[in-house]
ROVO-596387 format. One record per residue: residue number from 0; residue in one letter; y, x, z of N, C-alpha, C in turn. Coordinates in steps of 0.2 Angstrom, whole numbers, always signed. Layout:
<marpas>
   num   residu    n.c2    n.c1    n.c3   ca.c2   ca.c1   ca.c3    c.c2    c.c1    c.c3
   NUM        a       Y       X       Z       Y       X       Z       Y       X       Z
...
</marpas>
This chain:
<marpas>
   num   residu    n.c2    n.c1    n.c3   ca.c2   ca.c1   ca.c3    c.c2    c.c1    c.c3
     0        m    +304     +55    +108    +301     +60    +104    +296     +56     +99
     1        r    +297     +58     +92    +293     +54     +87    +285     +56     +88
     2        e    +281     +51     +87    +274     +52     +88    +270     +51     +81
     3        s    +265     +55     +81    +260     +54     +75    +258     +47     +74
     4        i    +256     +45     +68    +254     +38     +67    +248     +36     +71
     5        k    +248     +31     +74    +242     +29     +78    +237     +24     +74
     6        f    +234     +27     +70    +229     +23     +65    +224     +19     +69
     7        d    +222     +21     +75    +218     +17     +79    +220     +10     +79
     8        k    +226      +9     +79    +229      +2     +80    +227      -3     +74
     9        v    +226      +0     +68    +225      -4     +62    +219      -1     +59
    10        a    +214      +2     +62    +208      +5     +59    +204      +0     +56
    11        d    +204      -6     +59    +199     -12     +57    +202     -15     +51
    12        l    +209     -14     +49    +212     -17     +44    +214     -12     +38
    13        y    +213      -6     +39    +215      -1     +34    +212      -2     +27
    14        d    +205      -3     +27    +202      -3     +20    +204      -9     +16
    15        f    +206     -14     +19    +208     -20     +16    +215     -19     +11
    16        h    +219     -14     +13    +225     -13      +9    +225      -6      +6
    17        v    +222      -1     +10    +222      +6      +7    +215      +6      +3
    18        n    +215      +4      -3    +209      +4      -7    +210      +6     -14
    19        v    +216     +11     -15    +217     +13     -21    +212     +19     -23
    20        d    +211     +20     -30    +206     +25     -32    +209     +29     -37
    21        f    +216     +29     -38    +219     +33     -43    +218     +41     -43
    22        d    +216     +43     -37    +214     +50     -37    +207     +52     -37
    23        i    +203     +47     -37    +196     +49     -36    +193     +53     -42
    24        h    +195     +51     -48    +192     +55     -53    +194     +62     -53
    25        f    +200     +63     -50    +202     +70     -50    +198     +74     -45
    26        f    +196     +71     -39    +192     +75     -34    +185     +75     -36
    27        l    +183     +70     -40    +176     +71     -43    +175     +77     -47
    28        k    +181     +78     -52    +181     +83     -57    +181     +90     -53
    29        e    +186     +90     -48    +187     +96     -45    +181     +99     -41
    30        t    +177     +94     -39    +171     +96     -34    +165     +97     -38
    31        e    +164     +95     -44    +158     +94     -48    +154    +101     -48
    32        s    +157    +106     -48    +153    +113     -48    +151    +115     -41
    33        y    +153    +112     -36    +152    +114     -29    +145    +112     -26
    34        k    +141    +116     -24    +134    +114     -21    +134    +115     -14
    35        k    +139    +119     -11    +139    +121      -4    +143    +115      -1
    36        e    +143    +116      +6    +147    +111     +10    +154    +111      +8
    37        i    +157    +105      +8    +165    +104      +6    +168    +101     +13
    38        l    +174    +104     +15    +177    +102     +20    +183     +97     +18
    39        e    +183     +91     +20    +189     +86     +19    +193     +85     +26
    40        l    +199     +86     +26    +203     +85     +32    +207     +79     +31
    41        m    +208     +76     +37    +212     +70     +38    +209     +64     +33
    42        c    +203     +64     +34    +198     +60     +29    +199     +52     +30
    43        g    +202     +50     +36    +202     +43     +37    +196     +39     +37
    44        t    +195     +33     +34    +189     +30     +34    +184     +31     +28
    45        g    +186     +37     +24    +181     +39     +19    +183     +37     +12
    46        r    +189     +35     +11    +191     +33      +4    +189     +38      -1
    47        v    +191     +44      +0    +189     +50      -5    +182     +52      -3
    48        s    +180     +53      +3    +174     +56      +5    +168     +53      +2
    49        i    +168     +46      +3    +162     +42      +1    +160     +43      -6
    50        p    +165     +42     -11    +163     +44     -18    +161     +51     -19
    51        l    +163     +56     -16    +160     +62     -16    +153     +63     -13
    52        l    +152     +60      -8    +145     +59      -5    +140     +56     -10
    53        e    +143     +50     -13    +139     +47     -18    +137     +51     -24
    54        s    +141     +56     -25    +140     +60     -31    +136     +66     -29
    55        g    +133     +66     -23    +128     +71     -21    +131     +77     -17
    56        k    +138     +77     -15    +141     +82     -11    +139     +82      -4
    57        i    +139     +88      -1    +138     +90      +6    +145     +91      +9
    58        m    +146     +87     +15    +153     +87     +17    +153     +87     +25
    59        t    +159     +91     +27    +161     +90     +34    +168     +86     +33
    60        c    +169     +81     +37    +175     +76     +36    +178     +76     +43
    61        v    +185     +78     +43    +188     +78     +50    +194     +73     +50
    62        d    +195     +70     +55    +201     +66     +56    +203     +66     +64
    63        y    +209     +65     +65    +211     +64     +72    +210     +57     +75
    64        s    +209     +53     +71    +208     +46     +73    +201     +44     +74
    65        k    +199     +43     +81    +192     +40     +82    +191     +34     +79
    66        g    +196     +29     +79    +195     +23     +76    +193     +23     +68
    67        m    +197     +27     +65    +196     +28     +58    +189     +31     +56
    68        l    +187     +36     +60    +180     +39     +59    +175     +34     +61
    69        d    +176     +30     +66    +171     +25     +68    +170     +20     +62
    70        y    +175     +18     +58    +174     +14     +52    +171     +17     +47
    71        f    +172     +24     +46    +169     +28     +41    +162     +28     +42
    72        a    +160     +29     +49    +153     +30     +51    +149     +23     +49
    73        r    +153     +17     +51    +150     +11     +49    +149     +10     +42
    74        k    +153     +12     +38    +152     +11     +31    +146     +15     +28
    75        i    +145     +20     +31    +139     +24     +28    +133     +24     +32
    76        k    +132     +19     +37    +127     +18     +41    +120     +17     +36
    77        n    +115     +21     +38    +109     +20     +34    +109     +23     +27
    78        k    +114     +26     +26    +114     +30     +19    +111     +36     +19
    79        n    +111     +40     +25    +108     +46     +25    +111     +52     +21
    80        y    +118     +51     +21    +122     +56     +17    +122     +62     +21
    81        p    +123     +68     +18    +123     +74     +21    +131     +76     +23
    82        v    +133     +73     +29    +140     +73     +31    +140     +73     +38
    83        d    +145     +77     +41    +146     +78     +48    +153     +75     +49
    84        l    +154     +70     +53    +161     +67     +55    +163     +70     +61
    85        v    +169     +73     +61    +172     +77     +67    +179     +74     +68
    86        e    +180     +73     +75    +186     +70     +77    +190     +77     +80
    87        m    +195     +78     +76    +199     +85     +78    +205     +84     +74
    88        d    +210     +87     +78    +217     +88     +75    +217     +94     +70
    89        v    +220     +93     +64    +220     +99     +60    +224    +105     +62
    90        t    +229    +103     +66    +233    +109     +69    +229    +113     +74
    91        n    +224    +111     +76    +219    +115     +81    +212    +115     +78
    92        l    +212    +116     +72    +205    +116     +69    +201    +122     +71
    93        d    +195    +120     +73    +190    +125     +76    +183    +123     +74
    94        l    +181    +124     +68    +174    +122     +66    +169    +127     +66
    95        k    +170    +133     +68    +165    +139     +69    +162    +140     +62
    96        k    +165    +139     +57    +162    +141     +50    +167    +140     +45
    97        k    +166    +143     +39    +170    +144     +33    +167    +140     +27
    98        f    +172    +138     +23    +170    +134     +17    +173    +137     +11
    99        e    +170    +136      +5    +172    +138      -1    +177    +133      -4
   100        l    +177    +127      -2    +182    +122      -4    +184    +118      +1
   101        i    +191    +117      +2    +194    +112      +7    +198    +108      +3
   102        l    +198    +101      +5    +202     +96      +2    +207     +93      +8
   103        l    +213     +92      +6    +217     +88     +10    +221     +83      +6
   104        p    +218     +77      +5    +221     +72      +0    +226     +68      +3
   105        f    +229     +64      -1    +233     +58      +0    +239     +60      +5
   106        h    +242     +66      +3    +248     +68      +6    +248     +67     +14
   107        s    +242     +68     +17    +242     +67     +24    +245     +72     +28
   108        i    +245     +78     +26    +248     +84     +30    +255     +82     +32
   109        t    +259     +77     +29    +266     +76     +31    +266     +71     +37
   110        e    +260     +69     +39    +260     +65     +46    +260     +70     +51
   111        i    +260     +77     +50    +262     +82     +55    +269     +83     +55
   112        l    +272     +82     +61    +279     +80     +61    +284     +86     +63
   113        s    +282     +92     +62    +287     +98     +62    +284    +103     +57
   114        t    +289    +107     +55    +287    +112     +50    +283    +117     +54
   115        d    +284    +119     +60    +280    +124     +64    +273    +122     +64
   116        l    +272    +115     +66    +265    +113     +66    +262    +112     +59
   117        q    +265    +110     +54    +263    +110     +47    +261    +117     +45
   118        c    +265    +122     +47    +263    +129     +46    +256    +131     +49
   119        k    +256    +129     +56    +250    +131     +60    +244    +128     +57
   120        a    +245    +122     +54    +239    +118     +51    +237    +122     +44
   121        l    +242    +124     +40    +240    +128     +34    +237    +135     +36
   122        k    +239    +138     +41    +236    +145     +43    +229    +143     +46
   123        s    +228    +138     +49    +221    +136     +52    +216    +134     +46
   124        i    +219    +131     +41    +215    +129     +35    +213    +136     +32
   125        s    +218    +140     +31    +216    +147     +28    +211    +150     +31
   126        f    +211    +150     +38    +206    +154     +42    +199    +151     +41
   127        h    +199    +145     +39    +192    +141     +38    +190    +142     +31
   128        l    +194    +145     +27    +192    +146     +19    +189    +153     +18
   129        e    +184    +153     +14    +181    +159     +12    +186    +163      +8
   130        k    +185    +170      +7    +189    +174      +3    +188    +171      -4
   131        n    +193    +170      -8    +193    +167     -15    +191    +160     -15
   132        g    +190    +157      -9    +189    +150      -9    +195    +146     -11
   133        v    +194    +139     -12    +199    +135     -15    +201    +130     -10
   134        f    +208    +129      -9    +211    +123      -5    +215    +119     -10
   135        i    +214    +112     -10    +217    +108     -14    +221    +103      -9
   136        l    +228    +103     -10    +233    +100      -6    +237     +95     -10
   137        t    +237     +89      -8    +241     +84     -12    +247     +81      -8
   138        l    +253     +81     -11    +259     +78      -8    +263     +73     -12
   139        q    +267     +69      -9    +272     +65     -13    +278     +70     -14
   140        n    +281     +69     -19    +287     +72     -21    +293     +69     -17
   141        p    +296     +73     -13    +302     +70      -9    +307     +67     -14
   142        k    +308     +70     -19    +314     +68     -24    +313     +61     -26
   143        t    +307     +59     -27    +306     +52     -29    +304     +47     -23
   144        r    +300     +50     -18    +298     +46     -12    +304     +44      -8
   145        l    +309     +48      -7    +314     +47      -2    +319     +41      -5
   146        a    +318     +40     -11    +322     +34     -14    +321     +28     -10
   147        l    +314     +27      -8    +312     +21      -4    +313     +21      +4
   148        a    +316     +27      +6    +317     +28     +13    +324     +27     +15
   149        d    +326     +20     +13    +333     +18     +14    +335     +13     +19
   150        g    +330     +12     +23    +331      +7     +28    +330      +0     +26
   151        e    +328      -2     +20    +327      -8     +18    +320     -10     +20
   152        t    +319     -17     +21    +312     -19     +23    +309     -22     +16
   153        r    +303     -20     +15    +300     -22      +9    +293     -24     +10
   154        i    +290     -28      +6    +283     -31      +6    +278     -26      +2
   155        i    +273     -24      +6    +268     -20      +2    +264     -24      -2
   156        g    +262     -30      +1    +258     -34      -3    +254     -39      +2
   157        e    +250     -44      -1    +246     -49      +2    +239     -47      +0
   158        f    +235     -47      +5    +228     -45      +5    +223     -50      +8
   159        p    +218     -52      +4    +212     -56      +7    +208     -52     +12
   160        i    +207     -54     +18    +203     -51     +23    +197     -55     +25
   161        e    +193     -53     +29    +187     -57     +31    +188     -63     +34
   162        r    +183     -68     +34    +183     -74     +37    +189     -79     +34
   163        n    +190     -78     +28    +194     -83     +24    +201     -82     +27
   164        r    +203     -76     +29    +210     -75     +31    +214     -71     +26
   165        r    +220     -70     +27    +224     -66     +22    +229     -62     +27
   166        m    +231     -56     +24    +236     -52     +28    +242     -50     +23
   167        i    +248     -51     +26    +254     -49     +23    +257     -43     +27
   168        i    +258     -37     +23    +260     -31     +26    +267     -30     +23
   169        s    +272     -28     +28    +279     -26     +26    +280     -20     +29
   170        y    +285     -16     +27    +287     -10     +30    +294      -8     +29
   171        m    +297      -3     +33    +303      -1     +32    +303      +7     +34
   172        n    +306     +11     +30    +307     +18     +31    +314     +20     +31
   173        q    +316     +25     +35    +322     +27     +35    +322     +35     +36
   174        y    +325     +39     +31    +325     +46     +32    +331     +49     +36
   175        s    +329     +53     +41    +334     +56     +45    +336     +63     +42
   176        q    +342     +64     +41    +345     +71     +39    +344     +76     +45
   177        y    +344     +73     +51    +344     +77     +57    +338     +81     +58
   178        d    +332     +78     +58    +326     +81     +59    +321     +81     +52
   179        k    +324     +78     +47    +320     +78     +40    +314     +74     +41
   180        v    +314     +69     +45    +308     +65     +46    +310     +58     +44
   181        v    +305     +55     +40    +305     +48     +38    +302     +44     +44
   182        s    +305     +39     +47    +303     +35     +52    +303     +28     +50
   183        g    +300     +23     +53    +300     +16     +52    +294     +13     +55
   184        f    +292      +7     +51    +286      +3     +54    +283      +0     +48
   185        q    +277      -3     +50    +273      -7     +46    +272     -13     +50
   186        f    +273     -19     +48    +271     -26     +51    +265     -28     +47
   187        y    +260     -30     +51    +254     -33     +49    +253     -41     +51
   188        e    +254     -45     +47    +254     -52     +48    +248     -55     +46
   189        i    +244     -59     +50    +237     -61     +48    +237     -69     +48
   190        y    +235     -72     +43    +236     -80     +43    +229     -82     +42
   191        d    +228     -88     +45    +221     -92     +44    +221     -96     +37
   192        s    +216     -99     +36    +215    -103     +29    +220    -109     +29
   193        t    +224    -111     +34    +229    -116     +34    +236    -113     +34
   194        n    +236    -106     +33    +243    -103     +33    +246    -103     +39
   195        i    +243    -103     +45    +246    -102     +52    +245     -95     +53
   196        m    +250     -92     +55    +249     -84     +57    +246     -84     +64
   197        i    +240     -80     +64    +236     -80     +70    +237     -73     +74
   198        e    +240     -68     +70    +240     -62     +73    +246     -58     +70
   199        k    +249     -54     +74    +254     -49     +71    +254     -42     +74
   200        r    +254     -37     +70    +253     -30     +73    +259     -26     +71
   201        f    +261     -21     +75    +267     -17     +73    +264     -10     +74
   202        l    +265      -6     +68    +263      +1     +68    +269      +5     +66
   203        e    +270     +10     +71    +276     +15     +70    +274     +20     +65
   204        i    +278     +21     +60    +277     +26     +55    +282     +32     +55
   205        n    +279     +38     +55    +283     +44     +55    +280     +49     +51
   206        f    +283     +52     +46    +280     +58     +42    +286     +62     +40
   207        k    +284     +69     +39    +289     +74     +37    +288     +76     +30
   208        p    +292     +74     +25    +290     +76     +18    +291     +84     +18
   209        i    +288     +87     +13    +288     +94     +11    +290     +94      +4
   210        s    +295     +98      +3    +297    +100      -4    +293    +105      -7
   211        d    +293    +106     -14    +289    +112     -17    +292    +118     -14
   212        a    +298    +119     -14    +301    +126     -11    +299    +127      -4
   213        e    +299    +121      +0    +297    +122      +7    +289    +124      +8
   214        l    +285    +121      +4    +278    +123      +4    +277    +130      +2
   215        r    +280    +132      -3    +279    +139      -5    +282    +144      +0
   216        d    +287    +142      +4    +289    +146      +9    +284    +146     +15
   217        m    +281    +140     +16    +277    +139     +22    +270    +143     +21
   218        i    +268    +144     +15    +262    +148     +14    +262    +155     +14
   219        k    +268    +158     +14    +269    +165     +13    +265    +170     +18
   220        d    +264    +167     +24    +260    +171     +29    +254    +168     +30
   221        s    +251    +164     +26    +245    +160     +28    +239    +163     +24
   222        g    +240    +168     +20    +234    +171     +16    +232    +166     +10
   223        l    +236    +161      +9    +235    +157      +3    +240    +158      -3
   224        e    +237    +157      -9    +241    +158     -15    +240    +152     -19
   225        i    +246    +149     -22    +246    +144     -26    +244    +146     -33
   226        v    +239    +143     -36    +237    +145     -43    +238    +140     -48
   227        e    +238    +134     -46    +240    +128     -51    +244    +123     -47
   228        t    +249    +120     -51    +253    +114     -48    +253    +109     -53
   229        y    +251    +103     -51    +252     +97     -56    +256     +92     -53
   230        g    +259     +87     -57    +263     +82     -55    +260     +75     -55
   231        d    +253     +75     -57    +249     +69     -56    +242     +71     -56
   232        y    +238     +66     -56    +231     +67     -55    +227     +67     -62
   233        s    +231     +68     -67    +229     +69     -74    +231     +76     -77
   234        y    +233     +80     -72    +234     +87     -73    +241     +88     -77
   235        n    +245     +84     -77    +251     +85     -81    +256     +89     -77
   236        r    +260     +92     -80    +265     +97     -77    +269     +94     -72
   237        f    +271     +98     -66    +275     +95     -61    +282     +96     -63
   238        d    +286     +90     -62    +293     +90     -64    +296     +88     -57
   239        e    +300     +92     -54    +303     +90     -48    +308     +84     -48
   240        e    +311     +82     -54    +315     +77     -54    +311     +70     -55
   241        t    +306     +70     -58    +302     +64     -60    +295     +63     -58
   242        s    +292     +68     -56    +285     +68     -54    +284     +64     -47
   243        n    +279     +60     -46    +278     +56     -40    +274     +60     -35
   244        f    +270     +65     -38    +266     +69     -34    +267     +76     -35
   245        m    +264     +80     -30    +264     +87     -30    +257     +89     -28
   246        i    +253     +92     -33    +246     +93     -32    +245    +101     -33
   247        y    +242    +104     -27    +242    +111     -27    +235    +113     -27
   248        k    +233    +118     -31    +227    +121     -30    +228    +129     -28
   249        m    +226    +130     -22    +227    +137     -19    +220    +141     -18
   250        i    +221    +147     -18    +215    +152     -16    +217    +156     -10
   251        k    +211    +158      -7    +212    +162      -1    +212    +169      -4
   252        k    +217    +173      -2    +218    +180      -5    +214    +185      -1
</marpas>
């Protein structure tokens, strides 16, 4: 049976290579008018959350990986940000309160590996949203993303890390027509200053892409309604054939 990604295995290395900021301006703009508490789901080590906290937002941040949340907490130690870090699976979300704005960035919902559980997560999110509240969900477009799920091994890149070491990350993805899941791995190779490899880690990767049509079908009974769809973080129109992203703004009906 396929398993969710075990981010605890690489939580200490995550920020060295997942340090992109192409979506930060979008989330800053989308949250600028909100004064009440914002919920971010599958928040990881705070890549999106921390810029929002720095802008003065009040947040609850949820992730299923204790290791990722521990690094998040370490990064904001002594900052006194108004944030609550919660270890919880979004498919069993139970926060005892509702929010006017919920964010789920970086196509993370696809790490939930069945349509039934993805639907369960969406219904749980809807339950935690105030009436007329906003939910922003970002996805990769399967039309363009699956072109790289071909079984070929590729290099993600080389990254400097602490203590004068460097890390090379490679990956392989393969799409299964049987269960509609992309599976594969990431290899983390760590070298010292003399180019001797001192550590190697293996991370199993599984995710279940969601198409535009599938998402629209999934939310039919969730109480959510799509009001805006974008193909990138600059608000350009979504084109199923060419857009790399699918960005949805929904409201609670």
